[in-house]
MDTraj code that builds the backbone (N, CA, C; nanometers):
import mdtraj as md
import numpy as np

residues = "MET SER GLN ARG ASN ILE ALA GLY THR ASP GLN LEU THR ALA ALA THR GLU THR ASP ASP CYS PRO LEU PRO GLU VAL LEU ALA LEU ILE GLY GLY LYS TRP SER ALA GLN VAL LEU VAL GLU LEU GLY ARG GLY PRO ARG ARG PHE THR GLN LEU GLU ARG ALA ILE GLU GLY ILE SER ARG ARG MET LEU THR LEU SER LEU ARG ASP LEU GLU ARG SER GLY LEU VAL THR ARG THR VAL TYR PRO ASP ALA PRO PRO ARG VAL GLU TYR ALA THR THR ALA LEU ILE ASP GLU ILE ARG GLU PRO LEU GLU ALA LEU SER ALA TRP ALA ARG HIS ALA ALA PRO ALA ILE THR ALA ALA ARG GLN ALA PHE ASP GLU GLY ARG ARG GLU ALA".split()
xyz = np.array([
    [-0.9705, -5.7558, 0.4811],
    [-1.0279, -5.8704, 0.4140],
    [-1.1772, -5.8737, 0.4448],
    [-1.2554, -5.9163, 0.3498],
    [-1.3985, -5.9165, 0.3695],
    [-1.4395, -6.0221, 0.4710],
    [-1.5548, -6.0015, 0.5296],
    [-1.6073, -6.0974, 0.6268],
    [-1.6347, -6.2313, 0.5603],
    [-1.6734, -6.2291, 0.4331],
    [-1.7007, -6.3530, 0.3612],
    [-1.5757, -6.4384, 0.3530],
    [-1.4626, -6.3761, 0.3197],
    [-1.3384, -6.4509, 0.3091],
    [-1.2949, -6.5066, 0.4433],
    [-1.3093, -6.4291, 0.5486],
    [-1.2716, -6.4754, 0.6810],
    [-1.3625, -6.5894, 0.7237],
    [-1.4925, -6.5740, 0.7003],
    [-1.5864, -6.6791, 0.7373],
    [-1.5567, -6.8066, 0.6602],
    [-1.5231, -6.7947, 0.5336],
    [-1.4924, -6.9123, 0.4522],
    [-1.3700, -6.9852, 0.5030],
    [-1.2682, -6.9117, 0.5414],
    [-1.1476, -6.9744, 0.5934],
    [-1.1761, -7.0381, 0.7281],
    [-1.2608, -6.9742, 0.8092],
    [-1.2987, -7.0344, 0.9366],
    [-1.3742, -7.1646, 0.9132],
    [-1.4556, -7.1705, 0.8067],
    [-1.5259, -7.2936, 0.7739],
    [-1.4280, -7.4030, 0.7373],
    [-1.3216, -7.3694, 0.6660],
    [-1.2202, -7.4670, 0.6292],
    [-1.1536, -7.5220, 0.7543],
    [-1.1201, -7.4347, 0.8477],
    [-1.0589, -7.4781, 0.9730],
    [-1.1536, -7.5695, 1.0483],
    [-1.2809, -7.5328, 1.0564],
    [-1.3788, -7.6147, 1.1273],
    [-1.3955, -7.7493, 1.0589],
    [-1.3964, -7.7503, 0.9252],
    [-1.4116, -7.8753, 0.8527],
    [-1.2946, -7.9685, 0.8793],
    [-1.1751, -7.9141, 0.8853],
    [-1.0577, -7.9956, 0.9119],
    [-1.0645, -8.0550, 1.0517],
    [-1.1120, -7.9766, 1.1482],
    [-1.1181, -8.0229, 1.2860],
    [-1.2229, -8.1302, 1.3057],
    [-1.3307, -8.1283, 1.2277],
    [-1.4388, -8.2242, 1.2474],
    [-1.4400, -8.3334, 1.1402],
    [-1.3405, -8.3375, 1.0555],
    [-1.3295, -8.4356, 0.9480],
    [-1.4394, -8.4252, 0.8435],
    [-1.5109, -8.3122, 0.8385],
    [-1.6048, -8.2889, 0.7306],
    [-1.5238, -8.2609, 0.6050],
    [-1.5862, -8.2749, 0.4913],
    [-1.5158, -8.2538, 0.3652],
    [-1.4902, -8.1053, 0.3417],
    [-1.3636, -8.0633, 0.3310],
    [-1.3322, -7.9222, 0.3062],
    [-1.3325, -7.8871, 0.1574],
    [-1.3705, -7.9812, 0.0714],
    [-1.3618, -7.9600, -0.0726],
    [-1.4324, -7.8334, -0.1216],
    [-1.5557, -7.8043, -0.0789],
    [-1.6198, -7.6824, -0.1304],
    [-1.5397, -7.5552, -0.1002],
    [-1.4844, -7.5454, 0.0191],
    [-1.4072, -7.4267, 0.0541],
    [-1.2772, -7.4202, -0.0247],
    [-1.2108, -7.5331, -0.0426],
    [-1.0861, -7.5351, -0.1193],
    [-1.1140, -7.5002, -0.2646],
    [-1.2212, -7.5545, -0.3203],
    [-1.2573, -7.5206, -0.4587],
    [-1.2909, -7.3725, -0.4721],
    [-1.3583, -7.3169, -0.3725],
    [-1.3888, -7.1735, -0.3760],
    [-1.2597, -7.0920, -0.3713],
    [-1.1627, -7.1378, -0.2941],
    [-1.0357, -7.0655, -0.2818],
    [-0.9565, -7.0698, -0.4119],
    [-0.9331, -7.1882, -0.4663],
    [-0.8488, -7.1976, -0.5857],
    [-0.9267, -7.1835, -0.7153],
    [-1.0585, -7.1969, -0.7084],
    [-1.1386, -7.1903, -0.8295],
    [-1.2034, -7.0555, -0.8534],
    [-1.1724, -6.9592, -0.7681],
    [-1.2282, -6.8257, -0.7864],
    [-1.1831, -6.7667, -0.9189],
    [-1.2563, -6.6681, -0.9644],
    [-1.2295, -6.6076, -1.0948],
    [-1.0834, -6.5671, -1.1109],
    [-1.0246, -6.5082, -1.0083],
    [-0.8885, -6.4582, -1.0202],
    [-0.7850, -6.5500, -0.9565],
    [-0.8207, -6.6199, -0.8520],
    [-0.7230, -6.7026, -0.7792],
    [-0.6579, -6.8070, -0.8694],
    [-0.7370, -6.8759, -0.9467],
    [-0.6810, -6.9794, -1.0345],
    [-0.5833, -6.9174, -1.1346],
    [-0.6177, -6.8025, -1.1883],
    [-0.5291, -6.7367, -1.2849],
    [-0.3997, -6.6901, -1.2188],
    [-0.4103, -6.6415, -1.0957],
    [-0.2908, -6.6006, -1.0216],
    [-0.2023, -6.7219, -0.9974],
    [-0.2615, -6.8330, -0.9554],
    [-0.1832, -6.9535, -0.9272],
    [-0.1180, -7.0098, -1.0535],
    [-0.1894, -7.0076, -1.1640],
    [-0.1315, -7.0558, -1.2899],
    [-0.0145, -6.9669, -1.3307],
    [-0.0313, -6.8372, -1.3203],
    [0.0770, -6.7451, -1.3565],
    [0.1965, -6.7621, -1.2634],
    [0.1725, -6.7760, -1.1348],
    [0.2828, -6.7959, -1.0410],
    [0.3472, -6.9331, -1.0582],
    [0.2764, -7.0246, -1.1212],
    [0.3335, -7.1559, -1.1514],
    [0.4489, -7.1460, -1.2505],
    [0.4569, -7.0356, -1.3207],
    [0.5663, -7.0124, -1.4154],
    [0.6902, -6.9576, -1.3461],
    [0.6771, -6.9270, -1.2171],
    [0.7891, -6.8749, -1.1392],
    [0.7479, -6.7522, -1.0609],
    [0.8326, -6.7095, -0.9686],
    [0.8016, -6.5915, -0.8878],
    [0.7759, -6.4697, -0.9760],
    [0.6818, -6.3872, -0.9321],
    [0.6448, -6.2678, -1.0085],
    [0.6286, -6.1495, -0.9137],
    [0.6563, -6.0321, -0.9675],
    [0.6269, -5.9087, -0.8962],
    [0.4815, -5.8726, -0.9235],
    [0.4277, -5.7846, -0.8411],
    [0.2878, -5.7453, -0.8519],
    [0.2544, -5.6951, -0.9918],
    [0.3364, -5.6048, -1.0438],
    [0.3066, -5.5483, -1.1760],
    [0.3163, -5.6528, -1.2864],
    [0.4043, -5.7511, -1.2712],
    [0.4119, -5.8591, -1.3698],
    [0.2822, -5.9392, -1.3698],
    [0.2304, -5.9673, -1.2519],
    [0.1028, -6.0397, -1.2417],
    [-0.0106, -5.9562, -1.3012],
    [-0.0111, -5.8296, -1.2677],
    [-0.1162, -5.7400, -1.3161],
    [-0.1189, -5.7359, -1.4695],
    [-0.0030, -5.7310, -1.5317],
    [0.0041, -5.7292, -1.6784],
    [-0.0321, -5.8632, -1.7401],
    [0.0021, -5.9722, -1.6725],
    [-0.0185, -6.1062, -1.7281],
    [-0.1631, -6.1534, -1.7191],
    [-0.2383, -6.1024, -1.6218],
    [-0.3758, -6.1485, -1.6003],
    [-0.4715, -6.0430, -1.6553],
    [-0.5199, -6.0675, -1.7729],
    [-0.6047, -5.9713, -1.8424],
    [-0.7342, -5.9458, -1.7667],
    [-0.7643, -5.8177, -1.7465],
    [-0.8908, -5.7793, -1.6861],
    [-0.8909, -5.7669, -1.5345],
    [-0.7849, -5.8077, -1.4686],
    [-0.7833, -5.7999, -1.3226],
    [-0.7498, -5.6578, -1.2786],
    [-0.8220, -5.6106, -1.1783],
    [-0.7931, -5.4774, -1.1243],
    [-0.6854, -5.4911, -1.0166],
    [-0.6234, -5.3798, -0.9836],
    [-0.5215, -5.3810, -0.8776],
    [-0.5823, -5.4286, -0.7465],
    [-0.7027, -5.3830, -0.7192],
    [-0.7696, -5.4227, -0.5944],
    [-0.7953, -5.5731, -0.5900],
    [-0.8470, -5.6288, -0.6983],
    [-0.8769, -5.7726, -0.6993],
    [-0.7490, -5.8554, -0.6928],
    [-0.6434, -5.8084, -0.7574],
    [-0.5159, -5.8790, -0.7494],
    [-0.4636, -5.8764, -0.6060],
    [-0.4725, -5.7608, -0.5422],
    [-0.4291, -5.7485, -0.4032],
    [-0.5088, -5.8420, -0.3129],
    [-0.6415, -5.8423, -0.3272],
    [-0.7255, -5.9284, -0.2444],
    [-0.6987, -6.0759, -0.2700],
    [-0.6815, -6.1125, -0.3963],
    [-0.6539, -6.2524, -0.4299],
    [-0.5208, -6.2981, -0.3717],
    [-0.4182, -6.2162, -0.3887],
    [-0.2869, -6.2511, -0.3348],
    [-0.2912, -6.2618, -0.1830],
    [-0.3596, -6.1696, -0.1193],
    [-0.3690, -6.1712, 0.0271],
    [-0.4417, -6.2977, 0.0757],
    [-0.5500, -6.3344, 0.0079],
    [-0.6263, -6.4536, 0.0463],
    [-0.5434, -6.5802, 0.0240],
    [-0.4731, -6.5873, -0.0884],
    [-0.3887, -6.7030, -0.1171],
    [-0.2717, -6.7117, -0.0197],
    [-0.2166, -6.5973, 0.0169],
    [-0.1072, -6.5954, 0.1144],
    [-0.1582, -6.6395, 0.2516],
    [-0.2729, -6.5886, 0.2909],
    [-0.3323, -6.6244, 0.4203],
    [-0.3593, -6.7737, 0.4289],
    [-0.3936, -6.8354, 0.3171],
    [-0.4244, -6.9787, 0.3137],
    [-0.3006, -7.0655, 0.2944],
    [-0.1841, -7.0032, 0.2829],
    [-0.0605, -7.0796, 0.2716],
    [-0.0281, -7.1290, 0.1324],
    [-0.0923, -7.0722, 0.0307],
    [-0.0688, -7.1161, -0.1070],
    [0.0316, -7.0278, -0.1800],
    [0.0519, -6.9073, -0.1286],
    [0.1419, -6.8104, -0.1903],
    [0.2285, -6.7473, -0.0813],
    [0.3533, -6.7203, -0.1163],
    [0.4407, -6.6466, -0.0254],
    [0.4668, -6.5082, -0.0831],
    [0.4909, -6.4150, 0.0058],
    [0.5229, -6.2768, -0.0308],
    [0.6589, -6.2470, 0.0303],
    [0.7572, -6.2171, -0.0556],
    [0.8925, -6.1887, -0.0084],
    [0.9277, -6.0446, -0.0413],
    [0.9685, -5.9710, 0.0630],
    [1.0094, -5.8313, 0.0464],
    [1.1613, -5.8264, 0.0503],
    [1.2210, -5.7720, -0.0552],
    [1.3660, -5.7574, -0.0629],
    [1.4031, -5.6149, -0.0240],
    [1.5087, -5.5984, 0.0565],
    [1.5443, -5.4648, 0.1069],
    [1.6204, -5.3790, 0.0054],
    [1.5728, -5.3760, -0.1151],
    [1.6326, -5.2911, -0.2178],
    [1.5780, -5.1493, -0.2013],
    [1.6316, -5.0588, -0.2790],
    [1.5784, -4.9229, -0.2805],
    [1.5340, -4.8912, -0.4228],
    [1.4073, -4.8813, -0.4535],
    [1.2938, -4.9010, -0.3641],
    [1.2728, -5.0495, -0.3327],
    [1.1979, -5.0806, -0.2264],
    [1.1762, -5.2212, -0.1896],
    [1.1130, -5.2991, -0.3039],
    [1.1541, -5.4230, -0.3175],
    [1.1025, -5.5114, -0.4223],
    [1.0263, -5.6247, -0.3546],
    [0.9077, -5.6555, -0.4063],
    [0.8237, -5.7613, -0.3498],
    [0.7976, -5.8648, -0.4575],
    [0.8161, -5.9910, -0.4227],
    [0.7870, -6.1007, -0.5159],
    [0.6895, -6.1982, -0.4517],
    [0.6051, -6.2543, -0.5359],
    [0.5092, -6.3555, -0.4937],
    [0.5466, -6.4870, -0.5607],
    [0.5286, -6.5960, -0.4871],
    [0.5577, -6.7292, -0.5403],
    [0.4621, -6.8287, -0.4763],
    [0.4427, -6.9418, -0.5419],
    [0.3591, -7.0461, -0.4839],
    [0.4392, -7.1246, -0.3805],
    [0.3669, -7.1886, -0.2908],
    [0.4295, -7.2722, -0.1887],
    [0.4241, -7.4184, -0.2320],
    [0.4802, -7.5031, -0.1507],
    [0.4812, -7.6468, -0.1807],
    [0.3400, -7.7054, -0.1851],
    [0.2448, -7.6419, -0.1171],
    [0.1065, -7.6918, -0.1208],
    [0.0514, -7.6959, -0.2632],
    [0.0947, -7.6046, -0.3459],
    [0.0440, -7.5971, -0.4830],
    [0.1079, -7.7026, -0.5726],
    [0.2268, -7.7483, -0.5377],
    [0.2970, -7.8447, -0.6212],
    [0.2111, -7.9664, -0.6548],
    [0.1303, -8.0108, -0.5602],
    [0.0477, -8.1294, -0.5817],
    [-0.0663, -8.1064, -0.6806],
    [-0.1112, -7.9827, -0.6938],
    [-0.2234, -7.9567, -0.7856],
    [-0.1837, -7.8699, -0.9043],
    [-0.0558, -7.8414, -0.9183],
    [-0.0113, -7.7560, -1.0291],
    [-0.0502, -7.8145, -1.1649],
    [-0.0226, -7.9403, -1.1857],
    [-0.0522, -8.0033, -1.3149],
    [-0.2020, -8.0024, -1.3460],
    [-0.2889, -8.0430, -1.2524],
    [-0.4328, -8.0338, -1.2827],
    [-0.4809, -7.8905, -1.3062],
    [-0.4262, -7.7944, -1.2335],
    [-0.4640, -7.6539, -1.2541],
    [-0.4265, -7.6071, -1.3937],
    [-0.3062, -7.6413, -1.4361],
    [-0.2625, -7.6020, -1.5700],
    [-0.3446, -7.6728, -1.6773],
    [-0.3792, -7.7997, -1.6529],
    [-0.4632, -7.8730, -1.7489],
    [-0.6025, -7.8100, -1.7574],
    [-0.6577, -7.7714, -1.6433],
    [-0.7887, -7.7066, -1.6419],
    [-0.7832, -7.5728, -1.7149],
    [-0.6759, -7.4985, -1.6951],
    [-0.6582, -7.3711, -1.7636],
    [-0.6511, -7.3915, -1.9152],
    [-0.5768, -7.4918, -1.9581],
    [-0.5657, -7.5214, -2.1016],
    [-0.7010, -7.5645, -2.1580],
    [-0.7730, -7.6483, -2.0824],
    [-0.9047, -7.6927, -2.1274],
    [-0.9990, -7.5734, -2.1412],
    [-0.9939, -7.4804, -2.0448],
    [-1.0820, -7.3634, -2.0489],
    [-1.0569, -7.2812, -2.1750],
    [-0.9296, -7.2617, -2.2090],
    [-0.8985, -7.1864, -2.3319],
    [-0.9502, -7.2605, -2.4551],
    [-0.9338, -7.3919, -2.4571],
    [-0.9769, -7.4733, -2.5712],
    [-1.1297, -7.4797, -2.5820],
    [-1.1977, -7.4930, -2.4682],
    [-1.3428, -7.5135, -2.4683],
    [-1.4236, -7.3846, -2.4730],
    [-1.3606, -7.2710, -2.4494],
    [-1.4342, -7.1440, -2.4417],
    [-1.5233, -7.1176, -2.5632],
    [-1.4747, -7.1350, -2.6869],
    [-1.5639, -7.1096, -2.8015],
    [-1.6857, -7.2028, -2.8045],
    [-1.6674, -7.3293, -2.7699],
    [-1.7793, -7.4243, -2.7694],
    [-1.8796, -7.3896, -2.6593],
    [-1.8307, -7.3475, -2.5453],
    [-1.9192, -7.3092, -2.4351],
    [-1.9995, -7.1853, -2.4728],
    [-1.9324, -7.0883, -2.5344],
    [-2.0012, -6.9665, -2.5781],
    [-2.1086, -6.9998, -2.6809],
    [-2.0772, -7.0860, -2.7758],
    [-2.1745, -7.1254, -2.8783],
    [-2.2933, -7.1995, -2.8161],
    [-2.2662, -7.2877, -2.7210],
    [-2.3739, -7.3621, -2.6551],
    [-2.4652, -7.2677, -2.5781],
    [-2.4082, -7.1698, -2.5115],
    [-2.4894, -7.0729, -2.4369],
    [-2.5769, -6.9907, -2.5306],
    [-2.5192, -6.9483, -2.6429],
    [-2.5968, -6.8697, -2.7387],
    [-2.7124, -6.9526, -2.7946],
    [-2.6861, -7.0776, -2.8295],
    [-2.7910, -7.1645, -2.8829],
    [-2.9001, -7.1873, -2.7783],
    [-2.8615, -7.2086, -2.6553],
    [-2.9576, -7.2287, -2.5474],
    [-3.0440, -7.1047, -2.5288],
    [-2.9799, -6.9874, -2.5233],
    [-3.0524, -6.8622, -2.5035],
    [-3.1478, -6.8346, -2.6189],
    [-3.1052, -6.8620, -2.7411],
    [-3.1925, -6.8417, -2.8569],
    [-3.3112, -6.9363, -2.8528],
    [-3.2884, -7.0593, -2.8099],
    [-3.3974, -7.1566, -2.7984],
    [-3.4994, -7.1157, -2.6926],
    [-3.4554, -7.0527, -2.5863],
    [-3.5473, -7.0068, -2.4803],
    [-3.6283, -6.8877, -2.5258],
    [-3.5683, -6.8021, -2.6103],
    [-3.6418, -6.6849, -2.6604],
    [-3.7550, -6.7273, -2.7542],
    [-3.7300, -6.8331, -2.8298],
    [-3.8302, -6.8800, -2.9268],
    [-3.9447, -6.9523, -2.8582],
    [-3.9211, -7.0075, -2.7413],
    [-4.0245, -7.0860, -2.6724],
    [-4.1289, -7.0022, -2.6053],
])
top = md.Topology()
chain = top.add_chain()
for i, resn in enumerate(residues, 1):
    res = top.add_residue(resn, chain, resSeq=i)
    for name in ("N", "CA", "C"):
        top.add_atom(name, md.element.get_by_symbol(name[0]), res)
traj = md.Trajectory(xyz[None], top)
């Protein structure tokens, strides 16, 4: 795991111990480019690695591995290994996610709905800056 991820989690622990607001670290954890998509997909039920990889467009195997590991380390995802031949591994969300599942799914739906308007606004802004 990268030093940045470890340092960020240590900041969360320190914030909890001193009653500082842990919101920025929690938002960084669940609001990351891939983490939110992993959590939304796992909200549909337990998934195997390859199922997640296929469902999340554009994610690399490495980024999926890192995201799952970070979410598991933070207690948001569980990893279960079944003693089949070959071994089968499934990922699922924990009870911690239950409280924010609905807002996460709503945010995901809003992002899909708002994406064209955001893209258009960015293009208009960029064109206005070029003319100035």
